[in-house]
N, C-alpha and C positions, 0 to 999 in steps of 0.2 A: 663367549663370544669374541673376537676378539677385533675390538675399535679400525686398527692401524698398525699397516704394516713401517717398514725404516720409511723414512720421510715419505712420512702423508700429507697424500694431497698437494702435494708440489707446484702447483698453478693457482691455488687461488687468488695470491696476488692481479696475478694477471685476470681473472675472469668479475674483480670487483668494477673496471668498468664495463668489460664486455658478456657479464657470466652469460644474461641471457644466448650474445652470440653465438657463444657456442655450443651451449647444452642440449637444444634440440638435434643441431644435424650432424655436429659433431663426431666423430668417434674416436670412444678413446683410443688412445694415442698412447702407445708400450713406449716410442721414443724421435725426435724429431731434432737437427738440425733450430741450435738458435744464429742466424740468418738476422745482422741490423741491418733493419727498414721502419718504414716508418705508422705498417699496417702492426708490425711486434711494437712497438714505442707504443701508439695506440692504446691496445692489448694488455702491456706493460701499466698503462699510470692507475695505480687502483682505488685512488678513491669518487665513487661518478660522480657524483656531490663538484666536483674541479671539469671545470670548460675545458671540454674535451682540443677548445682550441685549441688552448695551451700551449699543447701535444706539436699543432703546427705549424704551430711563431715559433716554440727553440729549434725545429727542423731546423727550417728556414734561415733564424741563427745562423745556427751551425752552419752555413753554406754548402749546404744537402738540395733541393727544390722537388718538386713532388707538384707533376700532372695532374689537368682539372677532372684527367678524367678516373683516373687515381681516385679524385673525392667524389665524382660521381659515385665508384665502387662504392668506397667506403658508407658513401648515403644506402645504397640502397640496401645493401647487405644488414649495418643499422635501420633498416625497418625489416626487412622483410624479420629481422627475430627479437622487433617488438624494443629498440634504443632509438625510440622517437625524437627523445630532446638531444641526445646527440647528433643527430644526425639532420635535423633540423639545424646546431647553432653551424654545422660543417656545411648545408645549404645559406645558408646566412653570411658563412666568411666568405665561400664561395660571391656571392656579386658584393658586398662592400669592399674588398681588401684587394678581388680583383679583377673589379669591373663586370667581372662575367654575364655577359647576355644572356639572361634565359629564356631559352625555350621553351613553346606551350607547356609541352612534358617539365618542364622544370619545372613549373608555374606550379602544377597540376601536383607538383609531388609538393610542392610548399605548399601550398595552399592546403591537403592532404597535411604538413605535418603538428603546420598550426592548429588543424582543431583535434588534435591529436594532447597536444605538447599544451596550447594557452582556450579549446572552447569551440566553439559553437561563433559566436557573438564578431571572435578576435578572424576565425574564419572569413567571418562574412568578410569584412572592414579590408579589410588582407584582398580580398573578392572586388571588393568595391576600388579598392586604391588599381587596379591593375589597364593599363589600356585601352583602349578597345579594341586596340589591331590583333594585340595575341588578346582579349581577357576571350573577346567572341570563337570558341575555338573546341570541336567535341573534346577535347586532353579538357581543358578547364573545368569545363561545363558540367563533366562526366567525374569529373575530381568532387562540382563542386555539389549534384547528388546521391557521391556516397558520402560524404563531409552530414551533410543531411540524416540519411540512409542508416548511417551508424550510429547518431543522436536521435534516431526514432523520430525526427522533426518533420512526420507526414504530411501537413499540409505544406510546406515547402519542401521538400521532396517532390511532392505529386506538381507542385510551379513549376520547380524546376523541370521538371519532366516532361511538361505540356510547352516550354520554351524552347527546350530542344528539338519540340516537333516544330513547331512555328519556324526554328532555323534548319531545319532539314537535317539533323543530327543523329537521326534512329534509324538505321540505316544496315546497324548487325542485334547482334541479342543479347549484347554487354548491357547497355541502359536499365533494357528492359532483365534482366535476369537480378539486377537491384532494387527496381521495384522489388519484381515480382517477391526476394528474398526478405523485402521490411513487407509487405501486408504480408506472408506466411509465420513473421514472427510477433504480427500486431496480429496476425488469428481472420485479418480482413479472407475472407476466402471466397464472396464476392469479387472486389472487385481481382482479389488474384485472376478465379475462371476472366473475366473483362481485362485482361493485360493476356493470358495465351491468345484470347479468340481475336485481339490489333496485331498479336503477331503470325496469326495463323493469317490472318485475313492480309496482312505487305507481305507475305511468304518472307518470312520470315526463320531465317532455320532452328527450330526451337531441338538442341543441343541434348549429351547428358545431364549439364547442368543444373540445366532448366529444370527436367521430370527432377531429378532430389528434390531441387526446391520445393518441387510440385506435392511429391513424394515425403520430405519433414514437412508439408500441412500436414497432409495427412495423423503421419506417426505423432504429433507433438497435442493432434487431439485425439489418439486413436483412435482414430476411424477407419475400422478397419478395412470395408466393404470398399471404403473411394484405399485403400493402398490396394489392396486383392484385383482391383478392375485396375487399375492405372499397368504395375504393374505386366495382367494381361497383354493392353495395349503397346507396354515398351517392347515385349517380348517377343510380338505379330507386326511391329513394325521393320520390315527391312531395313530402311535406313537405321535405324538405331540400332548401335554395339551397346548394350546392357554390360555393365560394368561390376564389379564386384560391390562399388561403394553403394550400388542401389541397393543389394538384398538386404547389405550390413544398414543401410535406411530402416529396410523394411521390415529387420528383423529388432530396428528399435520400437519401433511401433510397434510391435507384437507384444514387446518385453509389458513398456508400462499397459500396455493391458493385462498384463499376468499373464500369457497365453508362452509360456516359456516350452514352450517345445515345440509350435510355431517361428521359437525365434531360433532356439538352435538348428532344426529348416531355412536356415534362408540364410545361417553363418552354412553350412558346410555346401550350399550351392556359392555363396559370396568368394569359398574358401578353391573351390574350383576355379577361379577369372583370377584370381593374384598372378600377373604378375610384376618382372624390372623396376623400374624404379619404386614403383607402389608400395611391396611390397612392407616396409619396414613401417606405413603408416596402418596399412593395411594387417600386420599380425599386431601391433599395439592398440586399434579399432578390437580385434577380438578377446585380448586383454581383458580386457576394461569391461565388455557383452560377455562374455564367458564369467565373469567374475560376476558381473546382477546375478546370473541368475545360478549362483553356484554352483558352480563343475568345474569342482578343483582341477579332476586329472585331462578336459577339454584347458583347464589356465595353461597346465605347469606341460602338455604338450605343442600348445603355439609355441611356449618358452621356448623347449627347440628347436622347432623350426626357423627359430627365430636366428641363435643362435649356430644355426648352420647357413645364415647371409657371411657369416664369417666377421662380420661388420655386430658390433654392440653399443648405442646408442645412448647416452643417459636420458633419451626422454624412452625411450626401454625399460631400461632399467625401474627408471621412476613410474609406470604401468604398470610390470608384474610386482613390482614391492604393493604397490598401490594397493592391487586385487588382491594379493597374500591379506596383506593386512582384512578386507573387506572379506575374506573367504574364512579370516577368523585365525590364520596362520601366521601366528607369529612367528614362530620358530625357522618355517622358511623362509618367510619378510627375511627377519636378524641374517641365513646362508645366504642369502641373491645380496644384503648390502656386506655383507663380508662380499665378497667378490665382486659387488666394484671399489670396493675399497681399493681395493689390491693392481685394480689397474686404472682408478680415474688418474687427471692430468688436470682439469679441470675442474673448480669442481660446481656441483648446481645443485644446492646447501637447499632442496623440495627431496631431494633426495633423502637424509635421514632425517629431516623431517617430518616424513610421514611414518616410519618406527615409530621416534621423538612424542608424535604424537595417539601413536600407539600403547605407548607405555603410558602415558598421562591415560589417557581413555580406561585401562584397566588399572590403575592403579601402584600401576611401578612405578612408581614417583622415582623410589630408590635406581632405578636404572638409566629413565628420562638426567635423571641430576650427576651419575656419574659418565654418561659420555657427553654430555652439556662440559663439564667438568673435564674428559681429554678434547677433549676439541679446545677449548685453551690451553692446555700445557701443549699443544701442537701446531700453537699460536695462528688457529683459527678464527676469526670474528663471531661470534652468537653472531646470525641475522635480529630483529625486532617477532618478525612471523614468529619466529622459535621458543622465540621466551614470552611473547603472545599465549604463547600454547602451552606451555609450562604452567605459565600463571591462570589461567587457566586445569589445568590438572588444583594445580593447590587446593585452588578455589571451593571443585570439585569436587574432594575427603577431604575440603573443613580446614586448611589448613590455611586460612588468610591472612595470616601476617604475611608469610612466605609468599602470598601471590599480590599484594601490595610493592613487597618489594621487587620481585621479576615483571610489573606490571610496571614499576619506575626505571629500569635498565632498561625494557622495549623500547618504550620511548627517549633515552640517553641515547641508543647506542644508533636511535634515527634517522632509520631507513627510508629514501629515497618514493614514496610513495603510501608508506605504511599506513593504514587508518588500523587503531585498534579497537578489539571486539566490545560492541557497549553495553555490553551484558557487567562480564567481567567488568571491564571500566568501573562501572554507577553501583557496583561490588565494592571494589574498592574505597573509594569512595564515600561511599556510608557507613562503612568500618571503620575509614578515618573521621568521620563526623562524631559516629557514638562516643568514641574512646578518645572525646573533644581532640585529639593529632592535630588541631587545624594546619598549623608549617609546614606536616607531611601534605596537605591535601591541596595549599598554598602548593607543595614543588609540583604536581601534577598536573596539579593547571597552567602552572609557567611551563612546563614543558610542552603539554601540548596545544600554549598559544605558540614556543616558539617553534613547531614545526606546521603552524596556518592547520592545526586540525577543526579548531571551533573559531565560528565566529564572536566576535566580538560580544555577543548580545546575553548571545548561551555561556561566552564562558563571562561574563560580567550575572547573568542568570546559578549557575554554581558557586561562583562565585560566596555570593545572598550566601544561597542555600547555606553554604559549609556552616557561614557565621554567626544565621541566626534561621528559626523554624521559617518552612519555605507558608505563608498564610494560604496559598490555593492547595494544601496541599500534597503540594505534587513533591515525588523522588527524585534525585539523580538520575534514574532511567529520565521520568518522564522531560525533562527537559533536553536530555541527549537525543533523544527523537523529535526534538523540537526542530535541532540544528541541520540544514538541505548536504550541507559539507561533507555531515556525521554520517561514510556510507559502510563503515567499520562491517563487518562480519557479525553478525549474532548467534553465531552458529554456537556451542563449547564444543571443544573437542570436535568437530565434523570427518581433518582430515584433509588428506590434500584430497583435491577434487582428481579424482586418475578421469577423468570426461570427453572422450570418444561418446560421451553419451549426443552432442547435438553432432558428432562425426567433427569432427574438430580433431589438427590431427595435432595438440598441441597437449600432451597428455600432462599435467595439475599442475595445469599455470602461477 
């Protein structure tokens, strides 16, 4: 397998800040003119931990200008591709450095970003600080409702919804759909039905999004009767134009129930309705679902159709490689990976990580090591999650000492937002305790503390456990489970999430 061609991943430095900015929708570029602009400079600002506003300040110090409208566009794009921290920085810079008066829409965006970056409590503080003249608007209350829904704070979401009723803000399906989705996620079927009835009573149109939420609720519980009745109702309603996504949701419901023939039947119906700008998302969804029913021929057929669009996105490569790994077609996955490497300008580390994880899971640790070494030789910094997966591979195949060193490397890399696998981390600490290597265990705890992955109390308990036997008989993993901040992936070598199982466009975030 040829891992790299000449000048591989030449855009890696660009992607360090805007990795997700490009990886989902950026068409794989063959060539592009290099013109100087603030957009390009932000893109090239290597370390995502460096405040993005420094780039803007330097731009202005050079005598250049930037319009507020440009910064709003950056915020919009950063939000779209989940670079929430940088988007919030620019939003705050606009207010502080430009004294820019925020519109209700701007305030709503700021509220959403604070919730995502700093949590619900800080978002509530910001909401309370907004003057009534700006706060009592449908935009701001709608954003607050979204914050509560995202954090699954049901009581507060319902209270906000009631306040919006009193203010007369519930005139469209938008806020109702937020509550429908929340009730669906939390399994509140009766309340979901109640919202649907309220919408019907008020004459508020129930669009395809509304019906798809209802379908998702049925699919989540494998309620086949509910799926079929609702589909019949949608198909019979002349005011509803059913789309491919509805059948894909139904296919997912049949899949969860183990009805693979019905899953394929729904996918065939969905395929007939694909068109326009949704084809990319549709094909990525089909790849994932066909892989889930172990239908390799259909996976390759859909991949051919995807390539026929003339554009291949990183998210498509990720879905295809993940699908082939699930089908145990590692040779096929390697070939698609090689194709991606030959055309990739902007690195999306999730793509090679799928194959590295598969190597580790199959015990092909030599291949995983060779791939990672090749990355390093070409100047590519291996990220924390990939080191974590390699550590899991070493542990699974009895090479615990290597697992310890690799876990340490994962922590040293310090990818923002990275949280180590608790099970592997605990096993590493247990191994060091048994060997009496307190110094190495202390170093791991120090690195975890630096990256704020532990509460102080849990860190101290682990430190005490490393030095002396716990009187309660608790092991390292028992202490880790007590920490609310520690929500790492406890699945060992689970591979990438290639999921449009929930029918989201992010294939494998």
